[in-house]
C-alpha angles and dihedrals in degrees: 000000000000109000090217090057090049089052092055093039105036093170088072089065087074110087097213093050092045091054092047093047096049094043091047092049093055095042094047088055085062090051091057093044087055092045092056094044098048096047089045089054092049092050093047091050096047110014086214132128087200090060089049087054091049090051090050089050090052091050096052108031094072088055087065093047095052096038097100090047092049093052091047091050092049093055099035105039134056099275095212092053092043091050091048092054093043091051090050089052089051089055090051093053089048088055091053090055089055090050091051090054095044094052091047102245107186101172109106088208091066091050091048088053090054089048087056092053091048090051093050092054092045090050091056094045104045100066091045090049093051094047093044091063089072090057093054099060140033114264092254089064096043099101090047090049091051091051091048090048090054090045091052091053091048094044086058088051087058100052103023099065091043090052090046093050092047094049092046090050094048104034110004135258094290092068090047089055089050091051088053091055092053093048091056089074106072098066090050089052091046092053089050093052096052121115101241093197090062096055116108093231123181115264089254103037097167092053094234108167096356094119099038091228094304121147121254091255093049089050090049092051089054089053090051089053089051090053092046090055093052110075094191095052090043091053092048090054092047091051096046090049091056092050097042094048090061103031105042096062090050090063089051092051097049089102088062091053091047095048104033108022105033095020096214134154126264090263092056089046086059091048090051090051090052094055096086093051091047091053091049094050091050090051095046099090090051093046093047093044127028098010090055087073095053119099107266094230094056092042090052092050091053092045095049096046091043090048093052093046091052091049089054090049090052092050091052097040109136095200140022098261094051087053090048092052092047090053089050090057089046088055093051091049091045092055092046093050097041093049093045096049094041090051091049091056098041093048093050102041126092116242092236092066100026097115095047093045091049088051089055090046089052087050085064091049093048107015100095095030098092092054093039089053091053092045095047092046090053094043093049090049089051103038107013130255101275102062093040095052093042091053090050091055091051091052090053093052092049092046093052092050092049093050091052095041092053092051096246097121090055088070089071090072098074121092 
């Protein structure tokens, strides 16, 4: 690997993290190929933004249901093994989606049920994934590793939707779903190749005795009390909830913009879906470098206001390429915000509760999304996509200014 790149991204010097990062990059491309294909199938079957919202609800609501279990698993099981099994389960669900297409399932309810299964597996895997990053690198590289982890997810958002759109356009959604199954493999292989002795595992990696015999829910309540007592972590969760409530449903509804607003082909739908990831990848060197030295409160203010402004621009975009550019800015702001807030939490949390706290943080990322998907699907069906998305961007700008003006964002600056 280029020495200059390793200088800017020191976490990649660590073999275990490098394996995890590369495997995750390839496999997350499969996730986005599948994302494009499944929402395309739902829209082709129903022609309804409301059904798209229902599918988004089914994808995210199980993440809330399994969240306490995921946090418990992350702090009480070997994270590498847990992540290996969760990734294998994700590959199995991907295979079921292929089977549904091959046998010609046309009922949207069956597809929504498969979305639910996919969401449950993702809900178990995400907190473990986030906490596992801290095991792969020394603490001095942690912020860089978090930024690279966010960059990897967003790099997949660049290529994955474009691959999905291209495959759908050339061969149909069934082949795109099959590609997604194949791309699940690399992260499983990477986890298997890691040197376990080099992982920075917690002092009690099996979790024996960490909960004192408490139930999962009692343990989760204790973690909530821990978060409530930490003003910086609490602020990070509040901020990410604001952003996710508005931004996550927009990604789900991109197919509506592609089909009804910009009136483009499946391939260009994939290109549109890749814009956010492209913007994030282009911003990654700046986020990992110079912006890492900016006070987190000021960086978050700029990211939140910039994010909301770009969302408004997308809602008002008169033509496809203006929308594409707006989504690129959204991607850059998303990476900046996600890396900044994730770093704030990971640098302030104790190792003993890291997995459970990251599960609660991800509750902020995903918690309102099922209901926001339903609401945005209904609002778009009633009023059209442009005014609904534009209003959402305005709310994000106002929310960011209020959080900074009341002094809440300044709590992100403590370590």
